[in-house]
C-alpha positions in Angstrom: 146.6 43.2 118.6 146.3 45.7 121.4 143.0 46.2 123.1 141.1 49.4 122.4 142.0 52.3 124.7 139.6 53.0 127.5 138.2 56.5 126.9 139.2 59.0 129.6 136.5 60.7 131.7 135.5 63.9 130.1 137.2 63.0 126.7 135.5 63.8 123.4 135.5 60.1 122.6 133.6 59.2 125.8 131.2 62.1 125.2 130.5 60.9 121.7 130.0 57.3 122.9 127.6 58.4 125.6 125.6 60.4 123.0 125.4 57.5 120.6 124.4 55.1 123.4 121.7 57.6 124.5 120.3 57.8 121.0 120.3 54.0 120.7 118.4 53.6 124.0 115.9 56.3 123.0 115.2 54.7 119.6 115.0 51.2 121.1 112.4 52.4 123.7 110.4 54.4 121.2 110.2 51.6 118.7 110.2 48.6 121.0 113.5 47.5 119.6 112.6 47.8 115.9 115.4 50.4 115.8 118.5 49.7 117.8 117.4 46.2 118.5 120.0 44.4 116.4 123.7 45.0 115.9 125.7 43.0 113.3 122.7 40.6 113.1 122.7 39.9 116.9 119.8 40.9 119.2 120.2 43.7 121.6 118.6 44.2 125.0 118.6 47.2 127.3 120.2 46.6 130.7 119.2 48.8 133.6 121.8 49.2 136.4 122.6 51.6 139.2 126.1 53.2 139.5 127.8 51.6 142.5 129.5 54.9 143.3 127.1 57.5 142.0 123.8 55.8 142.6 122.6 57.0 139.2 120.3 54.9 137.2 121.9 53.9 133.8 120.8 52.0 130.7 123.2 50.1 128.5 122.4 48.4 125.2 124.0 44.9 125.0 124.0 42.0 122.7 122.4 38.9 124.2 121.7 35.3 123.6 118.9 33.2 125.1 119.6 30.0 127.0 116.2 28.5 128.0 114.5 31.2 130.2 117.9 32.9 130.9 119.4 35.7 128.9 123.2 35.7 128.5 125.4 38.8 128.0 129.1 39.3 127.7 131.4 41.7 129.6 133.8 42.2 126.7 134.2 46.0 126.5 135.7 45.4 123.0 138.5 43.3 124.4 139.7 46.0 126.7 141.7 45.0 129.8 139.2 47.0 131.9 136.0 45.5 133.2 132.8 47.2 131.9 131.3 49.5 134.5 127.9 48.0 134.0 129.3 44.6 135.2 130.9 46.2 138.2 127.5 47.8 139.0 125.7 44.5 138.6 128.1 42.8 140.9 127.3 45.4 143.6 123.5 45.2 142.9 122.6 42.1 140.8 118.8 42.4 140.9 117.8 44.5 137.9 115.5 45.0 134.9 116.1 44.4 131.2 114.0 45.4 128.2 113.8 42.9 125.3 111.8 44.4 122.5 108.7 45.9 124.3 108.9 43.5 127.2 110.5 44.5 130.5 111.8 41.7 132.7 113.1 41.5 136.2 116.3 39.5 136.4 119.1 38.5 138.7 122.6 38.7 137.3 125.3 36.2 138.1 128.6 35.3 136.5 128.6 32.0 134.6 130.7 29.2 136.2 133.8 28.1 134.2 131.8 25.1 133.0 128.8 27.2 132.0 131.1 29.6 130.2 132.7 26.8 128.3 129.3 25.6 127.2 127.9 29.1 126.3 130.9 30.6 124.7 130.7 28.8 121.3 127.1 29.9 120.9 128.0 33.5 121.8 130.9 33.5 119.2 128.6 32.0 116.6 126.1 34.8 117.3 128.8 37.5 117.2 132.3 36.4 116.0 134.1 39.5 117.3 133.8 38.0 120.9 136.5 35.6 119.9 138.7 38.5 118.7 138.0 40.4 121.9 139.1 37.5 124.0 142.4 37.3 122.1 143.0 41.0 122.7 143.0 40.8 126.5 144.6 38.7 129.1 141.5 38.7 131.4 138.9 36.1 130.9 135.9 37.9 129.5 133.0 37.2 131.8 129.8 35.7 130.6 126.9 36.9 132.7 123.6 34.9 133.0 120.5 36.9 133.7 118.0 34.6 135.5 114.3 35.5 135.7 113.6 37.0 139.1 
């Protein structure tokens, strides 16, 4: 199965995705995650990041799993061959903030080691089975990102 196409800048699909993301973020913030705080039964957090080229502040809703005090997110982009922009942004500036429910937390993002990924991946797939489908769609190893408390 081919990965989903990456929307082209300025395309109608990208504009619609940005609108839906903005609505999700607004509802999440307004309700403390009661609305927009779950997707397919998995919990959602709001990730703050700064565009590495634009310098613009951005917010991306992402599924997450807890691992002790850490939060774990996945750079899947639906199995696309392209790396998510939010992960490229975090690589350039790993200190950031997330919102989980009504709580805001300072975190430091890092990519899980191969050993950590092997340990975390089954739990992530159990939480959201499409991650396994996404990994089969692409030849890149989908990164698992650990958000450590800062």
